[in-house]
C-alpha positions in Angstrom: 50.1 73.8 -25.7 52.2 74.6 -28.8 55.9 74.6 -28.5 56.3 78.4 -28.8 54.0 79.0 -25.9 55.5 76.3 -23.8 58.9 77.7 -24.4 57.7 81.2 -23.6 56.2 80.3 -20.2 59.3 78.4 -19.3 62.0 80.8 -20.4 60.6 84.3 -20.9 62.1 87.1 -18.8 58.6 88.2 -17.9 57.7 84.8 -16.5 60.9 84.7 -14.6 60.3 88.1 -13.1 56.7 87.3 -12.2 57.4 84.0 -10.6 60.3 85.4 -8.7 57.8 87.5 -6.7 57.2 84.3 -4.9 60.6 82.7 -5.5 60.8 79.7 -3.1 57.3 79.3 -1.8 57.3 75.6 -2.6 60.4 75.1 -0.4 59.9 77.9 2.1 60.3 76.9 5.7 61.2 73.3 4.7 63.8 73.2 7.5 62.9 76.1 9.8 65.4 76.8 12.5 63.3 79.3 14.4 60.0 78.9 16.2 57.5 81.7 15.4 54.8 82.4 17.9 51.5 83.7 16.4 48.3 85.1 17.7 44.9 85.4 15.9 42.6 88.4 16.3 39.2 87.7 14.8 38.5 83.9 15.0 35.2 83.1 13.5 35.7 82.5 9.8 38.5 83.5 7.4 40.8 84.4 10.3 40.6 80.9 11.6 41.1 79.5 8.2 44.3 81.5 8.0 45.5 80.3 11.4 45.0 76.6 10.4 47.4 77.2 7.5 50.0 78.3 10.0 49.6 75.5 12.6 48.4 72.4 10.7 51.7 71.9 8.8 54.3 71.0 11.5 57.1 72.0 9.2 56.1 75.6 9.6 57.4 75.4 13.2 54.7 77.7 14.5 53.1 78.0 17.9 49.7 79.6 18.4 50.1 81.2 21.8 46.9 83.3 21.8 43.6 84.0 20.1 41.2 87.0 20.5 37.6 87.5 19.7 34.7 89.7 20.9 32.4 86.7 20.8 33.2 84.5 23.8 31.3 81.5 22.3 33.4 81.6 19.2 36.5 82.2 21.3 36.1 79.1 23.4 35.1 77.0 20.4 38.2 78.0 18.5 40.5 77.6 21.5 39.4 74.0 21.7 40.0 73.5 18.0 43.5 74.9 18.3 44.2 72.6 21.3 43.0 69.6 19.2 45.4 70.5 16.4 48.4 71.5 18.5 47.8 69.7 21.8 48.2 73.1 23.6 45.4 75.5 24.5 46.1 79.1 23.6 45.5 82.1 25.8 42.2 83.7 25.1 41.5 87.5 25.0 38.5 89.7 24.2 40.6 92.9 23.8 43.2 92.8 21.0 45.4 95.3 22.9 46.2 92.6 25.4 47.5 90.4 22.6 49.7 93.3 21.4 51.0 93.7 25.0 52.0 90.0 25.2 55.8 89.8 24.7 55.5 86.1 23.7 53.7 87.0 20.5 56.0 87.4 17.4 53.3 87.9 14.7 49.6 88.6 14.6 46.9 87.4 12.1 44.2 90.0 11.7 41.0 88.3 10.6 38.5 91.0 11.8 35.9 92.9 9.8 37.5 95.4 7.4 36.9 98.5 9.5 39.4 97.2 12.1 42.3 96.3 9.8 44.1 99.6 9.7 44.1 100.5 13.3 45.1 96.9 14.4 47.8 96.6 11.8 49.4 99.9 12.7 49.2 99.3 16.4 50.7 95.8 16.0 53.6 97.3 14.1 54.1 99.9 16.9 54.1 96.9 19.3 56.9 95.2 17.3 54.8 92.4 15.8 54.9 91.0 12.3 51.4 91.2 10.7 49.4 88.9 8.4 46.3 91.0 7.6 43.2 90.0 5.8 42.0 91.7 2.6 40.9 94.3 1.8 43.9 95.8 3.5 42.2 99.0 4.4 38.6 100.4 4.6 39.4 103.7 2.9 42.0 105.3 0.6 43.3 107.2 3.6 43.7 104.1 5.6 45.6 102.3 2.8 48.0 105.3 2.5 48.6 105.3 6.2 49.2 101.6 6.4 51.9 101.8 3.7 53.6 104.6 5.6 53.4 102.6 8.9 55.1 99.6 7.2 57.9 101.8 5.8 58.5 103.1 9.3 59.1 99.5 10.5 61.2 97.9 7.8 62.4 95.2 10.2 58.8 93.9 10.4 57.0 91.8 7.8 53.4 92.6 6.6 51.7 90.2 4.3 48.2 90.9 3.0 46.1 87.8 2.5 45.7 88.2 -1.2 46.8 84.6 -1.5 46.5 84.4 -5.3 49.9 86.2 -5.2 51.3 82.8 -4.1 49.4 80.8 -6.8 51.5 80.0 -9.9 48.8 79.8 -12.6 47.8 83.4 -12.1 51.3 84.5 -13.1 51.4 82.1 -16.0 48.1 83.6 -17.3 49.5 87.1 -16.8 52.7 86.2 -18.7 50.6 85.2 -21.7 48.7 88.5 -21.6 52.0 90.4 -21.4 53.6 88.3 -24.2 51.3 89.8 -26.9 49.8 86.4 -27.9 46.3 87.8 -27.5 47.1 90.7 -29.8 46.1 94.1 -28.6 44.2 93.9 -25.3 41.9 96.9 -24.9 39.2 95.3 -22.7 39.6 93.6 -19.3 36.7 92.2 -17.4 36.6 91.0 -13.7 33.5 89.7 -11.9 32.1 87.8 -9.0 28.6 86.4 -8.8 27.9 85.1 -5.3 24.9 82.9 -6.2 22.8 83.5 -3.1 19.4 81.8 -3.6 17.4 84.4 -1.6 17.6 88.1 -0.8 18.7 89.1 2.7 15.8 89.6 5.1 15.2 92.9 6.8 15.8 92.3 10.5 14.8 94.4 13.5 17.3 96.1 15.8 17.8 94.5 19.2 17.7 96.4 22.5 21.2 95.0 23.3 23.7 92.6 22.0 23.9 89.0 23.3 25.7 88.8 26.6 28.5 86.7 25.1 29.4 89.5 22.6 31.4 92.7 23.5 29.5 94.7 20.9 31.2 98.0 21.7 34.5 96.5 20.9 33.1 94.9 17.8 32.0 98.3 16.6 35.3 99.9 17.5 35.9 102.9 15.3 32.6 102.5 13.5 29.5 104.6 14.3 27.4 103.6 17.3 24.5 101.6 16.1 21.9 99.3 17.7 22.8 95.7 17.6 21.4 93.9 14.5 22.1 90.3 13.5 22.0 91.4 9.9 25.0 93.6 10.4 27.0 91.1 12.5 29.5 88.4 11.8 29.7 87.5 8.1 27.0 90.1 7.1 29.2 93.0 8.0 30.4 92.9 4.3 27.2 94.5 3.1 27.3 97.7 5.2 29.4 100.8 4.5 30.2 101.3 8.2 32.4 98.2 8.1 33.2 97.2 4.6 32.6 97.8 0.9 30.3 94.9 -0.3 31.4 92.4 -3.0 33.5 95.1 -4.6 36.1 95.1 -1.8 35.4 91.5 -0.6 36.3 89.9 -4.0 37.5 92.9 -6.0 40.8 93.0 -4.3 41.5 89.4 -5.5 40.4 89.7 -9.1 41.2 93.3 -9.8 44.7 92.6 -8.5 45.5 90.5 -11.5 43.5 92.6 -13.9 45.9 95.4 -12.9 49.0 93.2 -12.8 48.7 91.6 -16.2 48.1 94.9 -17.8 50.9 96.8 -15.9 48.2 99.2 -15.0 48.3 101.9 -12.4 45.5 104.2 -11.2 42.6 104.7 -13.5 42.0 108.2 -15.0 38.2 108.0 -14.6 35.6 105.7 -12.9 32.0 105.3 -14.1 29.4 103.7 -11.8 26.6 101.3 -12.3 24.2 99.0 -10.4 21.8 99.4 -7.5 19.7 97.5 -5.0 17.5 95.3 -7.0 17.1 92.0 -5.2 17.0 93.2 -1.6 14.6 95.5 0.2 15.8 98.8 1.7 17.2 98.1 5.2 18.5 94.6 4.4 21.9 96.0 3.5 23.7 99.2 2.4 26.0 98.1 -0.4 24.5 97.3 -3.8 23.5 93.8 -4.7 24.4 94.5 -8.4 27.3 96.8 -9.0 29.5 97.7 -12.0 32.5 100.0 -12.2 34.0 101.1 -15.5 37.7 102.1 -15.1 39.2 104.3 -17.8 42.8 104.0 -18.8 44.7 105.6 -21.7 44.7 102.4 -23.8 42.2 100.0 -22.3 39.0 99.8 -20.3 38.6 97.6 -17.2 35.1 96.5 -16.2 34.2 95.2 -12.7 30.9 93.6 -12.1 29.4 91.8 -9.1 26.1 90.4 -8.1 24.9 88.7 -4.9 22.1 86.6 -6.2 23.1 85.5 -9.8 25.5 82.6 -9.7 26.6 82.0 -13.4 29.6 83.9 -14.5 30.9 85.0 -17.9 32.6 82.7 -20.4 30.8 79.7 -18.8 32.7 80.4 -15.6 30.7 79.9 -12.4 31.1 82.5 -9.8 34.2 84.5 -10.7 37.0 85.3 -13.1 39.1 87.8 -15.0 39.0 88.0 -18.8 41.6 89.7 -21.1 40.0 90.4 -24.4 42.5 90.8 -27.3 42.0 91.1 -31.1 43.5 87.6 -31.5 41.9 85.9 -28.6 40.8 86.0 -25.0 42.3 84.6 -21.8 40.0 83.8 -18.9 41.5 83.0 -15.5 39.9 82.0 -12.2 41.0 80.0 -9.1 40.5 76.8 -11.0 43.0 77.6 -13.7 43.0 79.5 -17.0 41.8 79.0 -20.6 43.2 80.5 -23.7 40.4 81.0 -26.3 41.5 81.9 -29.9 39.7 84.3 -32.1 39.3 83.5 -35.8 41.8 84.8 -38.4 39.6 85.7 -41.3 42.5 86.2 -43.7 44.0 82.8 -43.0 40.6 81.2 -42.3 41.9 79.5 -39.1 42.2 80.3 -35.4 45.0 82.7 -34.5 46.6 80.1 -32.2 46.0 76.8 -30.5 43.6 76.9 -27.5 44.7 75.9 -24.1 43.1 74.8 -20.8 45.4 74.8 -17.8 44.2 73.7 -14.3 45.6 75.3 -11.2 48.6 73.7 -9.4 46.9 73.3 -6.0 48.9 76.1 -4.5 47.7 79.3 -2.8 46.8 79.9 0.8 49.2 77.5 2.4 52.1 78.8 0.2 51.2 82.4 1.1 51.6 81.6 4.8 54.9 79.9 4.1 56.1 82.9 2.2 55.2 85.1 5.2 57.1 82.9 7.6 60.1 82.7 5.3 60.3 86.5 5.1 60.3 86.7 8.9 63.1 84.2 9.1 65.2 85.1 6.1 64.1 88.6 5.1 62.8 89.7 1.7 59.6 91.2 0.3 56.4 89.2 0.9 54.4 88.2 -2.1 51.5 90.5 -1.2 53.2 93.5 0.3 51.4 96.5 1.7 52.0 98.4 -1.5 50.2 95.7 -3.5 47.4 95.5 -0.9 47.0 99.3 -0.9 47.0 99.6 -4.7 44.2 97.1 -5.3 42.1 98.2 -2.3 42.3 101.8 -3.5 41.1 100.8 -7.0 38.3 98.9 -5.4 37.4 101.8 -3.2 37.3 104.1 -6.2 34.6 101.9 -7.8 32.5 102.2 -4.6 33.1 105.9 -4.3 31.8 106.4 -7.9 28.7 104.3 -7.1 28.0 106.3 -3.9 28.3 109.7 -5.5 26.3 108.5 -8.5 28.4 110.0 -11.3 31.6 109.7 -13.3 34.6 110.8 -11.3 38.2 111.6 -12.5 41.3 110.8 -10.6 44.3 113.1 -10.5 47.2 110.7 -9.6 49.7 113.5 -9.1 47.5 115.3 -6.6 46.1 112.1 -5.2 42.5 113.3 -5.3 39.3 113.3 -7.4 37.8 116.2 -9.3 34.7 116.0 -7.1 34.6 117.2 -3.5 31.9 114.7 -2.5 34.1 111.9 -3.8 37.1 113.3 -2.0 35.2 113.2 1.3 34.6 109.5 0.8 38.4 108.9 0.7 38.2 108.9 4.5 36.0 107.3 7.1 35.0 108.9 10.4 36.0 107.3 13.6 34.3 107.3 17.0 36.2 109.5 19.5 37.7 106.6 21.4 39.4 105.2 18.3 41.5 107.1 15.9 43.8 106.2 13.0 47.4 106.1 14.4 49.6 109.0 13.3 52.7 108.0 11.2 
């Protein structure tokens, strides 16, 4: 790294401001004075991974007092794992409302499918609980707006969205370089995820009823009543509009977050769709297996691309990344680190600057949890606030809405709506009668 760039990263006001968004994550909760009692809702996969970041490090001073899941097999398995880690078996529930009624719970971790996030988060706040909610924060633009309002109504409670790259230092260093102007004029930003699945999803028949160990009606919750199908259940919920938004919202909220942050970008003016169902047969999933979204801004274009079966990414990056393309060079960043790639200066017949490869610092998920706990104990704004979660989830939803209406759509940020009525209808989701979005 040349001395100018090293000095910039260490001393620039931009770097200081960016890193101050997670100011003491390395030291947070080093000497906690207050026990925090947490409960997990949604235990199978990412939710349980989140919980382990809370309870594995004894310095966090956290007790897991309860876990909740609609799958009793998963519930008992996870309860045993918690007991092995903590030497205490948590209470087990199948109905999340019983968790919220438990006065011994200080904070809840929401690791459910996306269609449950908003209702659970808002009900948890009304019950006086701090919330650590999985991404994407909401399942619609309407939900994201309501969740922000709910958090503002309860300023005494902390809400952290699990966009944990917001607690990972190298993402901010990379963003600082983009903001510094070293790349020259950046008019093109690319973000992508290629999942690398070897085979398409099979089309699976509906079952007459769910397995007896699953409370399927509770799993559906606010989503439309459907026959039970293993292809829509557990991990695969991601590929159905009823419950999620495909790879666009699954990974887009992580990668588009920094595509927006580094460019100081707000809402796009227009969104153009691309993609389709190419690898999978009709009935295997709803969401596209190849999808693009072209976001138009006054001075740059942001391109999102995702594919389920391809596995090799752009710029020799496997899987995922974000690239900022300037007229003097390109910066590519992913979870492994970032690379600064110089363009060639034809006038001077040499690269514009010295290249750089920087690995990550091994931070992220655990520091994100520590930041949440520190905010509960000491106050302050969490690294991934509801405003951050809502902004990125909304931009991701915009890409899906453009795809679903099959045309270019324009966003009026003052009016908070599109220029297309079909698109405006997709800003909301319909709930079954027994579940409604709480009023704020």
